[in-house]
C-alpha positions in Angstrom: 175.0 -89.4 246.1 172.5 -88.0 248.4 169.3 -88.4 250.4 165.8 -87.7 249.0 162.5 -86.8 250.6 159.1 -85.8 249.4 155.6 -85.1 250.6 152.3 -84.1 249.1 150.4 -81.2 250.9 153.2 -81.0 253.5 154.6 -78.1 255.3 158.0 -76.5 255.3 158.7 -77.7 258.8 157.8 -81.3 257.9 160.2 -81.4 254.9 162.9 -79.7 257.0 162.5 -82.4 259.7 162.7 -85.1 257.0 165.9 -83.6 255.6 167.4 -83.3 259.1 166.6 -87.0 259.8 168.8 -88.1 256.8 171.3 -85.3 256.8 174.1 -87.9 257.3 173.5 -88.9 253.6 174.2 -85.4 252.4 176.4 -83.2 254.6 177.3 -80.8 251.7 174.0 -79.0 251.5 170.3 -79.3 251.7 167.2 -77.8 250.1 163.5 -78.2 249.3 161.2 -76.8 246.8 157.4 -76.6 246.5 155.5 -76.6 243.2 151.7 -76.8 243.5 151.1 -79.4 246.3 154.4 -81.2 245.8 157.3 -80.6 248.1 160.6 -82.3 247.2 163.5 -82.4 249.7 167.2 -83.2 249.2 170.4 -83.5 251.2 173.6 -83.4 249.1 176.8 -85.3 249.1 178.7 -83.6 246.3 180.4 -86.0 243.9 180.0 -84.7 240.4 179.8 -80.9 239.7 180.6 -79.6 243.1 179.3 -76.1 242.3 175.9 -74.7 243.2 174.8 -75.8 239.7 174.4 -79.3 241.1 172.0 -78.2 243.8 168.7 -80.0 244.2 165.8 -80.1 243.9 166.6 -79.3 240.3 164.2 -78.1 237.5 164.7 -78.5 233.8 163.6 -77.0 230.5 164.8 -78.3 227.1 165.6 -74.9 225.8 167.1 -73.3 228.9 168.6 -76.2 230.9 168.7 -76.7 234.6 167.6 -74.4 237.4 167.3 -74.5 241.2 167.1 -72.1 244.1 170.9 -71.8 244.0 171.3 -71.8 240.2 169.5 -69.8 237.5 166.5 -69.4 239.8 164.9 -67.0 237.4 163.9 -69.9 235.1 162.4 -72.0 237.9 158.8 -71.2 237.1 159.2 -72.0 233.4 160.3 -75.6 234.2 157.9 -78.4 233.6 160.0 -80.9 235.5 161.7 -81.1 238.9 163.7 -83.8 240.5 165.1 -85.1 243.8 167.7 -87.8 243.1 170.1 -90.1 244.9 172.7 -92.1 243.1 175.0 -92.0 240.1 174.3 -92.5 236.4 177.8 -93.4 235.3 177.1 -93.1 231.5 175.8 -89.5 231.8 178.6 -88.1 229.6 177.6 -90.3 226.7 173.9 -89.7 227.2 174.5 -85.9 227.5 176.3 -86.0 224.1 173.4 -87.9 222.5 170.8 -85.6 224.0 172.6 -82.5 223.0 172.5 -83.8 219.4 168.7 -84.0 219.8 168.5 -80.3 220.7 168.7 -80.4 224.5 170.4 -77.6 226.4 172.7 -78.3 229.4 173.9 -75.7 231.9 175.5 -78.0 234.5 178.1 -80.8 234.6 175.8 -83.0 236.7 174.2 -86.3 235.9 171.0 -85.0 237.5 170.3 -82.7 234.6 170.9 -85.6 232.2 168.2 -87.7 233.9 165.7 -84.9 233.5 166.5 -84.4 229.8 166.3 -88.2 229.3 162.9 -88.3 230.9 161.7 -85.5 228.5 163.0 -87.5 225.5 162.1 -91.1 226.4 159.5 -90.8 229.1 159.3 -93.6 231.6 161.6 -95.7 229.4 164.5 -93.4 230.2 165.7 -95.7 233.0 166.6 -98.4 230.4 169.2 -95.9 229.0 170.9 -95.5 232.4 174.0 -97.4 233.6 174.2 -96.8 237.3 172.4 -96.8 240.7 169.6 -94.6 241.5 166.4 -93.7 243.4 164.6 -90.6 242.3 161.3 -88.8 242.0 160.5 -86.5 239.1 157.5 -84.1 239.4 156.0 -83.9 236.0 153.7 -80.9 236.2 152.2 -81.3 232.7 151.1 -84.9 233.4 150.3 -84.1 237.0 152.3 -87.2 238.2 155.3 -88.2 240.3 157.5 -90.6 238.4 159.7 -92.5 240.8 162.3 -95.2 240.1 164.7 -97.6 241.8 167.8 -99.0 240.0 167.8 -102.5 238.4 169.3 -104.4 241.4 168.4 -102.2 244.3 171.6 -100.4 245.2 169.7 -97.3 246.3 166.7 -97.3 248.6 163.3 -95.8 248.1 160.6 -96.0 250.9 157.1 -94.7 250.5 153.7 -94.6 252.2 150.4 -92.8 252.1 149.5 -90.8 255.3 146.2 -88.9 255.7 145.6 -89.5 252.0 148.9 -88.0 250.9 152.0 -89.7 249.4 155.3 -89.5 251.3 158.7 -90.9 250.3 162.2 -91.0 251.7 165.6 -92.6 251.2 165.3 -94.1 254.7 162.4 -95.0 257.0 163.5 -92.4 259.5 162.6 -89.7 257.0 159.0 -91.0 256.8 158.7 -91.5 260.5 159.2 -87.7 261.0 155.8 -87.2 259.4 153.8 -90.3 260.4 155.3 -90.3 264.0 155.2 -94.1 264.2 156.2 -95.0 267.7 154.0 -97.9 268.9 154.0 -101.6 268.3 150.5 -101.5 266.8 152.0 -100.5 263.4 154.5 -103.4 263.2 154.0 -105.7 260.3 153.7 -109.4 261.5 154.6 -110.5 258.0 157.8 -108.5 258.0 158.7 -109.9 261.4 158.2 -113.5 260.1 160.3 -112.7 257.0 163.0 -111.2 259.1 163.4 -114.2 261.4 163.4 -116.5 258.3 165.8 -114.4 256.2 167.7 -112.1 258.5 166.4 -109.1 256.6 163.1 -107.7 255.5 162.6 -108.0 251.7 160.9 -105.6 249.4 158.1 -104.5 249.2 157.7 -105.0 253.0 159.2 -102.8 255.7 158.8 -103.2 259.5 155.7 -101.0 259.4 152.4 -102.2 257.9 151.7 -99.3 255.7 155.2 -98.3 254.6 156.8 -100.0 251.6 160.1 -100.4 249.7 159.9 -99.9 246.0 161.3 -103.1 244.6 164.5 -103.2 242.6 164.0 -102.8 238.9 160.6 -101.1 239.3 159.1 -97.7 238.6 156.3 -96.1 240.6 153.9 -93.5 239.3 151.7 -91.5 241.7 148.8 -89.7 240.1 148.3 -86.4 241.8 144.7 -86.1 240.7 143.4 -89.6 241.5 145.9 -90.3 244.3 146.5 -93.7 242.9 149.9 -95.6 243.0 151.0 -97.7 240.0 154.2 -99.8 240.2 155.7 -101.6 237.2 158.7 -103.8 236.7 160.9 -102.2 234.0 163.9 -104.5 234.0 164.0 -108.2 233.0 167.2 -110.3 233.3 167.8 -112.2 230.0 167.3 -115.9 230.1 170.4 -118.0 230.7 171.9 -118.8 227.3 175.4 -120.2 227.6 178.2 -119.3 225.2 180.8 -122.1 224.9 183.5 -120.0 223.3 185.8 -119.6 226.3 188.3 -117.2 224.7 185.4 -115.0 223.7 184.0 -115.0 227.2 187.4 -114.2 228.8 188.0 -111.3 226.4 184.4 -109.9 226.9 184.7 -110.2 230.7 188.1 -108.5 230.9 186.9 -105.6 228.7 183.7 -105.3 230.8 185.7 -105.2 234.1 187.9 -102.5 232.7 185.0 -100.3 231.4 182.8 -100.8 234.4 185.6 -99.8 236.7 186.5 -96.8 234.6 182.9 -95.6 234.6 182.8 -95.8 238.3 185.9 -93.7 238.7 184.1 -90.7 237.2 184.2 -88.2 240.1 185.2 -84.7 241.1 186.3 -86.0 244.5 188.8 -88.6 245.6 188.1 -92.3 244.9 189.5 -95.3 246.8 188.5 -99.0 247.2 187.6 -101.6 249.8 190.1 -104.5 249.8 189.1 -107.8 251.5 191.8 -110.1 250.0 189.2 -112.1 248.1 189.0 -112.4 244.3 186.2 -109.8 243.9 187.7 -106.8 245.6 191.2 -107.7 244.6 190.3 -107.7 240.9 188.5 -104.4 241.3 191.5 -102.8 243.0 193.8 -104.2 240.4 191.7 -102.6 237.7 191.5 -99.3 239.6 195.3 -99.2 239.9 195.6 -99.7 236.1 193.3 -96.9 235.1 193.8 -94.3 237.8 196.0 -91.3 237.5 196.8 -91.5 241.2 200.2 -92.7 242.0 199.2 -94.7 245.1 195.3 -94.9 245.3 193.8 -95.5 248.8 192.6 -98.9 249.8 190.8 -99.9 253.0 190.3 -103.2 254.9 189.3 -104.7 258.2 191.1 -107.4 260.1 189.7 -109.8 262.8 191.2 -111.7 265.7 190.7 -115.4 265.0 189.5 -117.7 262.2 188.0 -115.2 259.7 191.0 -112.9 259.5 192.0 -112.3 255.9 194.9 -110.0 256.7 197.6 -112.2 255.2 195.8 -112.2 251.8 195.1 -108.5 252.0 198.8 -107.9 252.7 199.8 -109.9 249.6 197.4 -107.9 247.3 198.2 -104.5 248.7 202.0 -105.1 248.4 201.6 -106.5 244.8 199.5 -103.5 243.7 201.3 -100.8 245.6 198.3 -99.1 247.1 198.3 -96.6 250.0 196.6 -99.1 252.3 194.8 -98.4 255.5 194.1 -101.5 257.7 192.1 -101.5 260.9 191.2 -104.3 263.3 187.6 -105.0 264.4 187.9 -105.7 268.1 185.6 -106.2 271.0 186.0 -102.5 271.8 184.9 -101.6 268.3 181.9 -103.9 268.5 180.7 -102.3 271.8 181.2 -98.9 270.3 179.2 -99.7 267.1 176.4 -101.7 268.7 174.3 -98.7 270.0 174.2 -97.1 266.5 173.3 -100.1 264.4 169.6 -99.8 265.0 169.8 -96.1 264.2 171.6 -96.9 260.9 169.2 -99.5 259.7 165.8 -98.3 261.0 164.4 -101.8 261.0 165.6 -105.3 262.1 168.7 -106.3 260.1 170.6 -109.5 261.0 173.9 -109.6 259.2 176.9 -109.5 261.6 179.0 -108.0 258.7 177.1 -104.8 259.2 179.6 -104.0 262.0 182.9 -104.2 260.1 181.2 -102.6 257.1 180.3 -99.6 259.3 183.9 -99.4 260.6 185.6 -99.7 257.2 183.3 -97.0 255.8 184.1 -94.7 258.7 187.9 -95.1 258.1 187.6 -94.7 254.4 185.7 -91.5 254.7 188.7 -90.0 256.5 190.6 -90.2 253.1 188.1 -90.4 250.2 184.4 -89.6 249.4 183.9 -92.5 247.0 185.0 -96.2 247.5 184.9 -99.0 245.0 183.8 -102.5 246.2 183.6 -106.0 244.9 179.9 -106.5 245.7 178.1 -108.6 243.1 181.1 -110.8 242.1 179.7 -113.9 243.9 176.3 -113.5 242.1 177.9 -113.0 238.7 180.5 -115.8 238.9 178.7 -118.2 241.3 180.7 -118.0 244.5 178.3 -119.4 247.1 178.0 -123.0 248.4 174.3 -123.1 247.3 175.5 -122.5 243.7 177.8 -125.5 243.9 175.0 -127.6 245.5 172.8 -126.7 242.6 175.5 -127.7 240.2 175.7 -131.1 241.8 171.9 -131.5 241.6 172.1 -130.6 237.9 174.6 -133.4 237.4 172.8 -136.0 239.4 169.4 -135.4 237.8 170.9 -136.7 234.6 171.3 -140.0 236.3 168.1 -142.2 236.0 166.0 -142.1 239.1 166.4 -145.9 240.0 170.1 -145.4 240.0 169.8 -142.4 242.3 167.8 -144.5 244.7 170.6 -147.0 244.9 173.0 -144.3 245.6 171.1 -143.6 248.8 173.1 -146.3 250.5 176.2 -144.0 250.5 176.5 -143.1 254.2 177.2 -139.4 253.6 174.5 -137.2 255.1 175.2 -134.2 252.8 175.2 -136.4 249.7 171.9 -138.0 250.7 170.4 -134.5 251.2 171.5 -133.5 247.7 169.9 -136.7 246.3 166.6 -135.7 248.0 166.7 -132.3 246.4 167.0 -133.9 243.0 163.4 -135.1 243.2 162.0 -131.7 244.5 160.3 -129.1 242.4 162.8 -126.4 241.4 160.8 -123.6 243.2 161.0 -125.6 246.5 164.8 -126.0 246.4 165.8 -123.1 248.8 162.8 -123.7 251.0 163.8 -127.3 251.5 167.4 -126.3 252.3 166.1 -123.9 254.9 163.6 -126.3 256.3 166.1 -128.5 258.1 167.6 -125.8 260.3 165.7 -122.5 259.9 162.5 -120.8 260.7 160.0 -121.4 257.9 156.7 -119.5 258.4 154.1 -119.6 255.6 154.9 -116.2 254.3 158.5 -117.3 253.9 157.5 -120.4 252.0 155.3 -118.3 249.7 157.9 -115.6 249.2 160.6 -118.2 248.4 158.5 -120.2 246.0 157.3 -117.2 244.0 160.8 -115.8 243.6 162.4 -119.2 242.9 159.8 -119.8 240.3 160.7 -116.5 238.6 164.4 -117.4 238.8 163.7 -120.8 237.3 162.1 -119.1 234.3 165.4 -117.3 233.7 167.6 -120.3 234.4 167.4 -122.3 231.2 166.4 -125.4 233.3 169.5 -125.3 235.5 169.1 -125.5 239.3 172.6 -124.0 239.8 171.6 -121.0 237.6 168.3 -120.7 239.4 170.0 -120.4 242.7 172.5 -117.8 241.4 169.7 -115.8 239.8 167.6 -116.0 243.0 170.5 -114.6 245.0 171.2 -111.9 242.4 167.6 -110.6 242.2 166.1 -111.4 245.6 168.1 -113.0 248.3 171.7 -111.8 248.8 171.8 -108.5 247.0 168.8 -106.0 246.9 167.6 -105.9 250.5 170.5 -107.7 252.3 174.1 -106.9 251.2 173.2 -103.8 249.2 171.1 -102.5 252.1 174.0 -103.2 254.5 176.5 -101.3 252.3 174.2 -98.3 251.5 173.2 -97.7 255.1 176.7 -98.3 256.6 178.5 -96.2 254.1 176.0 -93.4 253.8 175.9 -93.1 257.6 179.4 -91.8 257.2 178.7 -89.8 253.9 180.7 -92.3 251.8 179.6 -93.4 248.4 180.3 -97.0 247.4 180.4 -98.0 243.8 180.5 -101.6 242.6 181.8 -102.5 239.1 180.3 -106.0 239.3 176.9 -104.4 239.9 177.0 -103.0 236.3 173.9 -104.4 234.7 176.1 -105.5 231.8 177.9 -107.8 234.2 174.7 -109.3 235.4 173.6 -110.0 231.8 177.1 -111.3 231.0 176.6 -113.8 233.8 173.7 -115.3 231.9 176.1 -116.3 229.1 178.7 -118.1 231.2 178.2 -121.9 231.2 177.6 -123.3 234.7 180.6 -125.6 234.4 182.8 -122.5 234.1 181.3 -120.9 237.1 181.5 -123.7 239.7 182.2 -127.4 239.7 182.6 -130.2 242.3 186.1 -130.5 243.5 187.1 -127.0 242.3 187.1 -123.6 244.0 184.3 -121.5 242.6 184.5 -118.6 240.1 186.4 -120.6 237.5 186.0 -118.2 234.6 186.6 -115.2 236.8 190.1 -116.4 237.6 190.9 -116.6 233.8 189.5 -113.1 233.3 191.6 -111.4 236.0 194.7 -113.3 234.8 194.6 -111.6 231.4 
């Protein structure tokens, strides 16, 4: 886990300033390397292979392995590839074994080297072999291109721009601003502002600046160093919802997947702990961590609140049952006032989730004990944990009733029920827009953004409004540029890596096989199948 920067035709002082701007992401070392006109920068948070062999930027040759300024530097000039990379490819051990069988040489224990070998073997398709979270840039000198990629669901950030005709990228906006020196309102994107007030965050590909963009989740970017053209392409497609009605099979598959996804995310050369909120998602991850760890009492971390939203009683039940070494802090008015001034520094652009405050605090406290923390992020999107998913389920059920009968049901004097009946007659791609319309800000750009993405989610939903809502959240709304952005910035501000077993792409694809009725149903608490899985 690290921070990455890059600039074409830049200077050493510029890349140094970019690295300094994001040094919180990588306090264990920094470096940069220039090949031809390309300068790659890197700040390192050492997680796997803590030696100098894991230093970046890293170069690679099939016959002689990895090299960098701190490792086997004599081979640097022979290397056709170099990389700056942020993230973790959890299945690197298995990929390394496969690639070694194909004649590739490895001189480090890092997953970075495996990415480079994978690119040599499979080209741009290499990302489809990875199970993990990543944002990286590979300089391919033979092809005279930069090959950049962001993971399937957007756990790791990648920002880019062109400035004075040259390509610039960074993990965070503050890295790019060091070069472009944006400081006036004239560069603010009015579309991004509208989207922020409608959504509470700025979605990809927009940023707060007009000419700076986020690479979208599940996309690759190629920059041609000769033509100076940018090409982006979606490489990942979620399978279409195809329900499996063998419940025992689903429970067995889900339990095995939770175990394997958690084990993979515990691969580390530094201490691993977990966030614990008291809910199903984090509790199930912590339970699985306890089962497969060699630590006698693994660390867990939580935040309590004064008032209605405090989950401390549930957290206490779970931590006592699992026997973790638990650390509990309270988010008070004093903590709020202390955190408020640094929030804008952490996020670089407007971000409206109040949960950013406790996430920042729990990350700070976790970093005092571990370098890696597991989390339950993604569980709501896999198993349908939000009210909108249940509303969609009700719509699915009501649309099976003939329209004249639904009209008669309008006499029922329940406002929420009447609202759901109205949604039954709406076009699927208008569902979330209409939900927002009653109480939210709905500028034209928001309507367009919502309809386009709901239309895509509908194409993957098998004709189910509930599944469409869940997929919309998974791919566009709650995860990539909202919750995952919150977690990445809050945790990396304190040099903490957060790994989420439910964000394993196999879980996301598994969710497409769970029948809606076993996710959520009227009169029942959500995540029906999940409860059966964690009970095994």
